[in-house]
Each structure stands twice: as C-alpha cells, then as structure tokens.
C-alpha positions as CSV (number, residue, x, y, z in Angstrom):
1,M,8.7,1.4,16.8
2,L,8.9,0.8,13.5
3,E,5.4,-0.3,11.5
4,C,5.8,-2.0,7.8
5,V,3.4,-2.5,6.1
6,V,4.3,-5.3,3.2
7,N,3.0,-5.5,-0.3
8,V,3.1,-9.3,-1.2
9,S,1.8,-9.9,-5.0
10,E,-0.6,-12.1,-3.4
11,G,-4.0,-11.9,-3.2
12,R,-6.0,-15.1,-3.5
13,D,-4.0,-18.3,-2.4
14,D,-5.7,-19.2,1.9
15,V,-2.9,-21.5,1.9
16,V,-0.3,-18.8,1.2
17,L,-1.7,-16.3,2.8
18,Q,-2.3,-18.0,5.8
19,A,1.4,-19.0,5.7
20,L,2.2,-14.7,5.4
21,A,0.1,-14.8,7.9
22,D,1.8,-17.4,10.5
23,A,5.2,-16.3,9.4
24,A,4.6,-12.6,11.0
25,G,3.3,-13.7,14.1
26,D,1.9,-11.2,16.7
27,A,3.3,-8.9,15.3
28,L,1.0,-9.0,11.9
29,L,-2.4,-5.9,12.6
30,D,-3.7,-6.3,10.0
31,L,-4.2,-8.4,6.2
32,H,-5.9,-7.2,3.6
33,R,-6.3,-9.0,0.4
34,D,-8.1,-8.4,-3.2
35,A,-7.7,-10.9,-5.7
36,H,-8.3,-8.9,-8.0
37,H,-5.3,-7.1,-7.8
38,N,-3.8,-10.6,-7.2
39,R,-2.5,-8.4,-3.5
40,A,-2.2,-8.5,0.2
41,V,-1.0,-5.6,1.9
42,L,0.5,-6.8,5.7
43,T,0.5,-4.4,8.4
44,L,3.0,-6.0,10.7
45,V,5.7,-3.9,13.5
46,G,9.4,-4.4,14.6
47,E,12.2,-5.1,12.3
48,A,12.0,-9.4,12.3
49,A,8.4,-10.3,10.9
50,P,8.9,-8.3,7.2
51,R,12.1,-10.4,7.6
52,A,10.0,-13.7,8.1
53,V,6.5,-12.6,6.1
54,A,9.6,-12.2,2.9
55,R,11.3,-15.5,3.3
56,Q,7.9,-17.3,3.1
57,A,6.7,-14.5,0.1
58,V,9.5,-15.5,-1.6
59,E,9.9,-19.1,-0.5
60,R,6.3,-19.7,-2.1
61,L,5.8,-17.3,-5.2
62,D,7.1,-17.3,-8.7
63,L,6.2,-13.7,-10.3
64,R,6.6,-16.0,-13.5
65,H,3.2,-16.6,-13.0
66,H,1.5,-13.6,-11.4
67,D,-1.1,-12.0,-13.2
68,G,-3.4,-8.6,-11.2
69,V,-4.1,-4.8,-11.7
70,H,-1.9,-3.7,-9.4
71,P,1.9,-2.8,-10.9
72,R,4.8,-5.2,-9.1
73,L,8.2,-6.1,-9.4
74,G,8.7,-8.6,-7.6
75,V,6.5,-11.3,-5.5
76,V,7.5,-9.0,-1.6
77,D,7.0,-6.2,-4.2
78,V,7.0,-3.0,-1.0
79,V,8.6,-2.8,2.2
80,P,8.2,0.1,4.0
81,F,9.7,0.8,7.2
82,A,7.3,4.3,8.5
83,P,8.4,5.7,12.0
84,L,5.1,4.9,15.3
85,A,5.8,7.0,18.9
86,G,8.9,6.7,20.2
87,S,10.7,6.0,16.3
88,T,12.4,8.8,14.4
89,M,12.8,8.8,10.5
90,A,16.2,8.1,10.8
91,D,15.4,4.9,12.7
92,A,13.2,4.6,9.7
93,I,16.4,4.7,7.2
94,E,18.6,2.4,9.4
95,A,15.7,-0.3,8.9
96,R,15.3,0.5,5.2
97,E,19.5,-0.4,4.3
98,T,19.2,-3.0,6.7
99,F,16.6,-5.0,5.0
100,G,18.0,-4.9,2.1
101,R,21.7,-6.0,2.0
102,W,19.6,-8.5,4.2
103,A,16.6,-10.2,1.6
104,A,19.8,-8.9,-1.1
105,S,22.1,-11.6,1.0
106,A,19.8,-14.4,2.5
107,L,17.5,-14.4,-0.6
108,G,19.3,-13.2,-3.5
109,V,16.1,-11.0,-4.1
110,P,17.7,-7.3,-5.4
111,C,16.4,-4.4,-3.8
112,F,15.9,-0.6,-4.8
113,S,15.9,1.9,-1.3
114,Y,13.0,4.5,-2.1
115,G,11.8,7.6,0.1
116,A,13.9,9.9,3.2
117,G,16.9,10.0,2.6
118,G,16.4,11.9,-0.6
119,W,16.0,8.2,-2.5
120,P,13.6,8.1,-4.9
121,S,9.6,9.0,-4.4
122,L,7.7,5.2,-5.3
123,P,6.1,5.9,-8.5
124,E,9.6,7.5,-9.4
125,L,11.3,4.2,-8.7
126,R,8.5,1.9,-10.9
127,R,8.7,4.4,-13.5
128,A,12.9,4.2,-13.7
129,A,14.1,0.7,-12.3
130,W,15.6,-1.6,-14.7
131,K,15.8,1.2,-16.9
132,G,19.2,3.6,-15.9
133,L,18.2,2.6,-12.1
134,L,20.3,0.0,-11.0
135,P,19.5,-1.7,-7.0
136,D,21.2,-0.6,-4.1
137,H,21.6,-3.9,-3.0
138,G,21.9,-7.4,-4.5
139,P,21.9,-8.6,-8.3
140,R,21.9,-5.8,-10.3
141,R,19.5,-8.0,-12.9
142,P,16.4,-9.9,-11.5
143,H,15.5,-12.5,-8.9
144,T,14.0,-15.3,-12.0
145,S,10.7,-15.9,-9.7
146,A,10.6,-13.3,-7.1
147,G,12.0,-10.1,-8.8
148,A,13.2,-7.4,-7.4
149,I,12.1,-5.4,-3.6
150,C,10.7,-1.6,-3.0
151,V,12.3,-1.2,0.4
152,G,11.6,2.0,1.3
153,A,11.2,5.1,4.5
154,R,8.6,7.2,5.1
155,P,5.8,8.3,6.9
156,V,2.6,6.8,8.2
157,L,0.8,7.4,4.9
158,V,-3.2,5.5,3.9
159,A,-3.3,3.3,1.1
160,Y,-7.7,4.4,0.2
161,N,-9.8,3.0,-2.5
162,L,-12.9,4.5,-4.2
163,W,-15.2,2.5,-6.3
164,L,-16.9,4.7,-9.1
165,T,-20.7,4.4,-10.3
166,S,-19.5,4.7,-13.6
167,D,-17.8,1.5,-15.6
168,D,-15.5,3.5,-17.9
169,V,-12.0,3.6,-16.9
170,A,-10.8,6.6,-19.1
171,V,-13.1,8.0,-16.1
172,A,-11.1,7.3,-13.9
173,R,-7.8,7.6,-15.0
174,R,-8.7,11.0,-15.9
175,A,-10.1,12.1,-12.1
176,A,-7.0,10.1,-10.9
177,A,-5.0,12.6,-12.6
178,A,-6.6,15.8,-12.3
179,M,-6.1,14.8,-8.7
180,R,-2.8,13.8,-8.1
181,G,-0.6,15.6,-5.9
182,P,1.9,16.6,-3.1
183,C,-0.6,14.9,-1.1
184,L,-2.3,12.3,-2.5
185,R,-1.1,9.3,-5.9
186,A,-4.1,8.2,-7.6
187,L,-4.6,5.4,-10.2
188,G,-7.8,5.0,-12.0
189,L,-7.8,1.0,-12.5
190,L,-10.8,-1.5,-14.2
191,V,-10.5,-4.1,-11.0
192,G,-12.4,-7.1,-13.3
193,D,-16.3,-4.9,-14.2
194,R,-15.6,-2.1,-11.6
195,V,-14.2,1.0,-11.9
196,Q,-12.0,1.7,-8.8
197,L,-9.6,5.4,-7.7
198,S,-6.9,3.9,-6.2
199,M,-5.3,6.4,-3.5
200,N,-2.6,6.9,-1.6
201,L,-3.0,9.6,0.6
202,V,0.5,10.5,2.1
203,E,0.2,13.3,3.8
204,P,-3.2,12.1,5.9
205,R,-2.8,14.6,8.9
206,R,-3.3,17.4,5.2
207,L,-5.3,15.0,3.1
208,G,-7.0,12.2,4.8
209,P,-10.2,10.1,3.9
210,A,-12.6,12.4,4.1
211,D,-10.8,15.5,1.8
212,A,-10.0,12.5,-0.6
213,Y,-13.7,11.7,-0.9
214,D,-14.6,15.1,-1.4
215,L,-11.8,15.9,-3.7
216,A,-12.9,13.0,-6.3
217,D,-16.4,13.9,-6.2
218,T,-15.7,17.4,-7.4
219,T,-13.6,15.9,-9.5
220,L,-15.5,13.5,-11.4
221,R,-18.6,15.6,-11.1
222,S,-16.4,18.7,-13.6
223,L,-15.6,16.3,-16.0
224,D,-17.4,16.3,-18.8
225,G,-18.8,12.8,-19.8
226,D,-18.1,10.9,-16.0
227,G,-20.4,7.8,-17.3
228,S,-22.6,8.3,-14.4
229,T,-26.3,9.2,-14.6
230,P,-27.1,13.1,-14.4
231,G,-27.5,14.2,-10.8
232,S,-26.4,10.5,-10.0
233,D,-23.0,10.0,-6.7
234,P,-20.2,9.4,-8.8
235,I,-19.2,7.3,-5.9
236,A,-20.5,3.9,-5.4
237,G,-18.4,2.4,-2.5
238,T,-14.7,2.9,-0.5
239,E,-12.6,0.7,1.0
240,L,-9.5,1.4,3.7
241,V,-6.7,-0.7,2.6
242,G,-4.8,-1.8,5.9
243,L,-5.1,0.5,8.6
244,V,-5.0,4.5,9.7
245,P,-3.5,6.2,12.3
246,R,-6.5,7.8,15.5
247,A,-5.3,11.4,14.5
248,V,-6.0,11.0,11.5
249,L,-9.6,9.4,12.4
250,E,-10.3,12.3,14.4
251,R,-10.4,14.6,12.3
252,I,-13.5,13.0,10.3
253,P,-16.8,14.1,11.9
254,S,-17.8,10.3,13.6
255,D,-21.4,10.5,11.4
256,R,-18.8,10.1,8.1
257,W,-17.3,6.9,9.1
258,A,-19.8,5.0,7.7
259,Q,-19.5,6.3,4.4
260,L,-15.8,6.0,3.8
261,D,-15.4,2.9,5.4
262,L,-13.8,3.7,9.0
263,D,-13.8,3.0,11.9
264,D,-12.2,3.5,15.4
265,G,-11.4,-0.3,15.4
266,R,-9.0,0.4,11.9
267,T,-6.6,1.6,13.7
268,I,-2.8,1.9,14.3
269,E,-3.7,2.4,18.1
270,A,-6.6,0.0,19.1
271,R,-5.0,-2.8,16.7
272,L,-1.7,-2.2,19.2
273,A,-3.3,-2.0,21.9
274,R,-5.0,-5.4,21.6
275,R,-1.7,-7.1,20.2
276,E,-0.7,-5.7,23.6
277,V,-3.5,-7.4,25.7
278,R,-3.2,-11.1,23.9
279,P,-2.5,-13.9,26.1
C-alpha cells in the first residue's frame, strides 16, 4: 500500500475542498486546510484517489487567482508517494512516474519528478523549475491555469508547524536557517499576524516532533533579540499537518502529546484501521 499526501493550492473554499474530499472517497485518511497558506493537504492511500483529486483540482482551480503564504508551482502542487507496510520504494517510484505520465496526458499539466531514484529534492526542484530544469513529463511550459505538478517518491515524513511568541518573522527565518539539516527542512513564515516555523521532518524516526520542538526552543532562546520576553517560552503553539506514523508517536512520552498536538487517533495506522471498519 502506498500513502500519497496531495498538497493543493486551496485552503479557503469549502465547496472546492468538499469536492476534493468527495473525489478521494474512502481513500481519504485526513484533510488539513489552512486559509493563510491557502493550501490543503489530503492524506490518501493508493493510486486512484490522487488522480481523482488532481482532476477535480485542475478543473476547479486557477493559479492565476491564487494568493497564499506557502510556495507553490501549481494548483496541484505536490503529489508524493511513500511506501507503507507491504510496499517498497520501487513501488513508490513506479507510482510517481505513472502519475506523471497520466497527468501530462490526461490533464495537459507538466510534471516534475523529485525524490528517490536520483532525482532532485523538493527544495532543489522548487529553486530550479523553469530556470534550466524542464518537466520530466508533459508540456515544456506551465499549464495556463494549473501551473505544474511536483510528483515525488520518498519515505513517509511528518509536516509540523510551530507558532512563535515573537511577532518578528526574521526571528523565525534565522531559526529555520540554523535548524535545517539532513533530517529537517524549515521555513520561517508570516502567517496572518502570527509567525510560524513550518517544518518537514524528513526522517521522523530520527528527528520527530518532540525533537523538532526542543531544537527550536533551544535555537530560539540562543538568538539575540528573539522578540520574546526574557525567560518566557518562545513557542506559543504546535500544529501537526496531516498524520504521523505510530512508530514516531510511540517514541514520544504520552505526557507530551497534548503539548505537541499529537494523539493516538492521528496516526496513519489508526486512520487505516478506521477506514477498514467503515460500512
């Protein structure tokens, strides 16, 4: 079985988001939306649902009218396949290339491949797309309304946000730059009137939400003029985006789960079990 976490450049329109959820059907494990990012993250299983969601998004959304905090190349911005139990990275790579060929042919949307198999990382792809790097599938120019799709094959990761007590986005950007490493990608963003550290924990079994929180806390406290009151907590809140593998959750003492916006019902395994018992 493959997980596919489709990131769509729409986080405000209830009608569109419901249409995307309906298109996914019982393959939908979770839908996370954010109005300021103007982005939705749909955690799916299998290969059929990502196609159905992508078709709906391309038909309903127009990148020319999009605004939001999060970087994006298209209305269907990111389509990463990740192997779950019983699948391999080779399966994820095959799904990536099959989806890319399908989206280019059926939707006319160019697709860039990233991740496993020697392809660029997603940050590298974002920097290079259309600037010397052309799509791997489909037209050699962006779709007029849909842009392009980044289609990946990667291990399961955890998307995780921290809200800061500081109102200075420069503090978040300095912290993000200091924290980045092989296991963690980070951006400092101004989200509405709040400051956020937006992170991807790319090896969550080595560096999970608790580790990221503690690293951010230490980093922020070490910054001169971090914008918080001396002695106060520089982190105002936490936000799990999507789901977390149970093995990652079980590494964290349960008395920290509430602090970290975690609970046993928000694991991939719990949602899969719930899906299996649906009537």
